[in-house]
C-alpha positions in Angstrom: -35.4 -13.0 -4.2 -32.2 -11.6 -5.1 -31.6 -10.4 -0.9 -31.9 -14.3 -0.5 -29.8 -15.0 -3.2 -27.1 -12.0 -1.9 -27.1 -13.4 1.4 -26.5 -17.2 0.0 -23.9 -16.1 -1.8 -21.7 -14.3 1.1 -22.6 -16.8 3.3 -20.9 -19.1 0.5 -17.4 -17.0 0.2 -17.2 -16.5 4.3 -17.3 -20.4 4.2 -14.7 -20.7 2.0 -12.4 -18.0 3.3 -12.8 -20.0 7.0 -12.1 -23.0 5.5 -9.2 -22.1 3.5 -7.7 -19.4 5.6 -5.7 -21.4 8.4 -4.9 -24.0 5.5 -3.0 -21.5 3.8 -1.0 -19.8 6.6 0.2 -22.7 7.7 0.2 -25.7 5.5 0.7 -22.9 2.4 -1.7 -25.8 0.5 -1.2 -24.3 -3.2 -4.9 -24.9 -4.0 -5.9 -23.5 -0.2 -4.2 -20.5 -1.1 -5.5 -20.1 -4.6 -9.7 -20.8 -3.2 -8.6 -18.3 -0.4 -7.8 -15.6 -2.4 -10.9 -16.1 -5.2 -13.0 -16.2 -2.4 -11.5 -12.4 -1.2 -12.4 -11.7 -4.7 -16.0 -11.8 -5.0 -16.1 -10.8 -1.2 -14.9 -7.5 -3.2 -17.3 -7.1 -5.6 -19.9 -8.1 -3.7 -18.7 -5.1 -1.2 -18.7 -3.0 -4.5 -21.9 -3.7 -4.7 -23.4 -3.5 -1.0 -22.0 0.2 -0.9 -23.7 1.0 -3.9 -27.0 -0.4 -2.5 -26.6 1.8 0.8 -23.1 3.7 0.9 -24.2 4.9 4.1 -24.7 2.1 6.2 -21.6 0.1 4.1 -18.1 1.6 3.2 -16.4 -0.6 1.4 -12.9 0.8 2.0 -13.7 0.7 5.5 -15.1 -3.2 5.4 -12.1 -4.4 2.6 -8.9 -3.2 4.7 -8.3 -6.3 6.4 -9.1 -8.7 3.6 -7.1 -6.3 0.9 -4.0 -7.2 3.7 -4.5 -10.9 3.7 -5.2 -11.0 -0.4 -1.7 -9.2 -0.9 0.1 -11.1 1.2 -1.2 -14.2 0.1 -1.0 -13.2 -3.3 3.0 -13.0 -3.2 3.1 -16.4 -2.5 1.1 -17.4 -4.8 3.0 -15.9 -7.6 6.2 -18.4 -6.7 4.0 -20.9 -6.6 2.2 -20.3 -10.0 6.1 -19.4 -11.3 7.4 -22.9 -9.8 4.7 -24.7 -11.6 5.3 -22.7 -14.4 9.4 -23.5 -15.2 8.6 -27.1 -14.1 6.1 -27.4 -16.5 7.5 -25.7 -19.6 11.3 -25.4 -18.8 12.7 -28.2 -16.9 14.1 -29.6 -20.1 16.3 -26.4 -20.3 20.6 -26.8 -19.0 20.6 -24.8 -15.6 17.2 -24.3 -15.2 17.5 -25.5 -11.5 19.6 -22.3 -10.9 16.3 -20.2 -11.6 14.4 -22.8 -9.9 16.4 -22.7 -6.8 15.9 -18.6 -6.8 12.4 -18.8 -7.0 12.5 -21.1 -4.5 14.5 -18.4 -2.0 11.9 -15.5 -3.1 9.1 -18.3 -2.1 10.1 -19.1 1.5 10.9 -15.5 1.9 7.1 -15.0 1.2 5.9 -17.5 3.8 8.1 -16.2 5.8 6.3 -13.2 5.3 2.5 -14.7 5.2 3.7 -16.4 8.7 4.7 -13.1 10.3 1.5 -11.3 9.3 -0.4 -13.5 10.9 0.1 -11.4 14.8 -1.0 -8.5 12.8 -4.0 -9.2 11.2 -7.0 -8.7 12.6 -10.1 -11.8 11.9 -12.3 -10.0 14.2 -12.4 -7.2 11.7 -13.2 -9.6 8.8 -15.7 -11.0 10.8 -16.9 -7.9 11.7 -17.1 -6.7 8.1 -18.9 -9.6 7.0 -21.6 -9.1 9.5 -21.8 -5.8 8.5 -22.6 -7.3 4.9 -25.4 -9.3 6.3 -26.4 -6.5 7.9 -26.7 -4.5 4.7 -28.1 -7.5 3.1 -31.2 -7.8 5.4 -32.4 -4.3 5.2 -32.0 -3.9 1.6 -35.6 -3.9 -1.3 -34.7 -6.8 -4.2 -35.3 -3.4 -6.7 -32.6 -1.7 -5.6 -30.4 -5.2 -5.4 -31.2 -5.5 -9.0 -30.6 -2.2 -9.9 -27.4 -1.9 -8.1 -26.5 -4.4 -9.7 -26.9 -4.5 -13.8 -25.5 -0.9 -13.2 -21.9 -2.5 -12.1 -22.7 -5.1 -14.6 -23.1 -2.3 -16.9 -20.0 -0.5 -15.8 -18.0 -3.6 -15.5 -18.5 -4.7 -19.1 -18.0 -1.6 -20.8 -14.3 -0.8 -19.1 -13.6 -4.5 -19.8 -14.4 -3.3 -24.1 -12.5 0.1 -22.8 -9.4 -1.8 -21.6 -9.2 -4.4 -23.7 -6.4 -2.9 -26.2 -5.2 -0.8 -23.9 -4.6 -2.5 -20.9 -5.5 -6.1 -20.8 -4.5 -6.5 -17.2 -7.1 -4.2 -16.3 -9.7 -5.8 -18.7 -9.2 -8.9 -16.9 -9.7 -7.4 -13.5 -13.0 -6.1 -15.1 -14.3 -9.1 -16.6 -13.8 -11.1 -13.4 -16.3 -8.7 -11.0 -18.9 -9.0 -14.4 -18.2 -12.8 -13.9 -18.8 -12.3 -10.1 -21.9 -10.3 -10.3 -23.6 -12.7 -13.0 -23.0 -15.8 -10.0 -24.5 -14.0 -7.4 -28.1 -13.5 -9.2 -27.6 -16.5 -11.4 -29.7 -19.7 -11.3 -27.8 -22.9 -12.0 -28.9 -23.4 -15.2 -27.6 -20.0 -16.7 -24.3 -20.7 -15.0 -24.2 -23.7 -16.8 -25.0 -22.4 -20.4 -22.8 -22.4 -22.9 -22.3 -18.3 -23.2 -21.4 -18.6 -19.3 -18.8 -21.0 -19.5 -17.2 -19.7 -22.7 -17.0 -16.1 -20.6 -15.2 -18.0 -18.0 -13.0 -19.7 -20.2 -11.9 -15.9 -21.6 -10.9 -15.3 -18.2 -8.9 -18.5 -18.0 -7.1 -17.4 -21.4 -6.1 -14.1 -20.1 -5.5 -15.2 -16.9 -2.9 -17.9 -18.1 -1.4 -15.0 -20.4 -0.9 -12.9 -16.7 0.8 -15.9 -15.0 3.9 -16.0 -18.2 3.9 -11.9 -17.4 4.1 -12.7 -13.9 7.1 -15.3 -14.6 8.6 -12.9 -16.9 9.2 -10.1 -14.3 10.9 -12.3 -12.0 13.1 -13.2 -14.5 14.1 -9.6 -15.2 15.1 -9.4 -11.9 17.0 -12.8 -11.8 18.9 -11.6 -14.8 19.5 -8.1 -13.2 22.0 -9.8 -10.3 23.5 -12.9 -11.8 25.8 -14.1 -14.7 23.7 -15.7 -17.8 24.1 -19.2 -17.0 20.8 -19.5 -18.9 19.9 -19.9 -22.0 17.2 -16.8 -21.5 16.6 -16.5 -25.4 15.0 -20.1 -25.1 12.4 -19.1 -22.4 11.8 -15.9 -24.2 10.8 -17.9 -27.2 8.6 -20.3 -25.4 7.1 -17.3 -23.3 5.9 -15.8 -26.9 4.1 -18.5 -28.3 2.8 -19.2 -24.8 1.3 -15.4 -24.7 -0.2 -15.0 -28.7 -1.3 -18.5 -28.2 -3.4 -17.6 -25.6 -4.2 -14.1 -26.7 -5.5 -15.4 -29.7 -7.9 -17.7 -28.4 -9.2 -14.8 -25.6 -9.7 -12.4 -29.1 -11.3 -15.2 -31.1 -13.7 -15.9 -27.8 -14.2 -12.3 -26.9 -15.4 -11.4 -30.2 -18.0 -14.2 -30.2 -19.4 -13.8 -27.0 -18.9 -10.3 -25.8 
């Protein structure tokens, strides 16, 4: 049963990746890039699990190499898409904000050009081979070995989440995502719809929103280092501070209750 669910999960992520790769690199559709990267994140967690199950036949680093390249290149475009959205949503009323918007638009266009160029260098055959290796590893695995490895990784990620929650929220966010993906791999539909699981997903979304604000703050620093201050950054700073406080307040509140 465990191996069947794992194979179904792998096939689902393979289909999501295939559906969104070409669309991402030709149209740069916001949703396609997001879904592409999420499928790679899920494959990342799955590949780590497979290495733990059978390290002799499945090496994580080797199999994830090409996917990592795609993830990073798409991530640069994704970051600027997020920044554009946040500017339009939160700062459109500020004087001269169009100057910052144009700066971000220029950076996004550079990232898109790099993404287009990368297509010639990326080897999708390596991705297909890695997925085939994953399928073969699952087919050879015993359900008991899968369950043991999965439970071990779940415990490791929750322990690391609790360790990093007050030290490094970015790392804590990654560990929480890994935990969610591991639960998804084996959970039945009713479990995925449960209040507890949905609230843990909500916890992840709050820390994700916090991280988006960090992204725009870092980009504003780059802008300020090379431009005159035509924009009142104090308003942006205060607004960001309120948003981060709200997100973290909800994050810690739900974390205390459910994790």
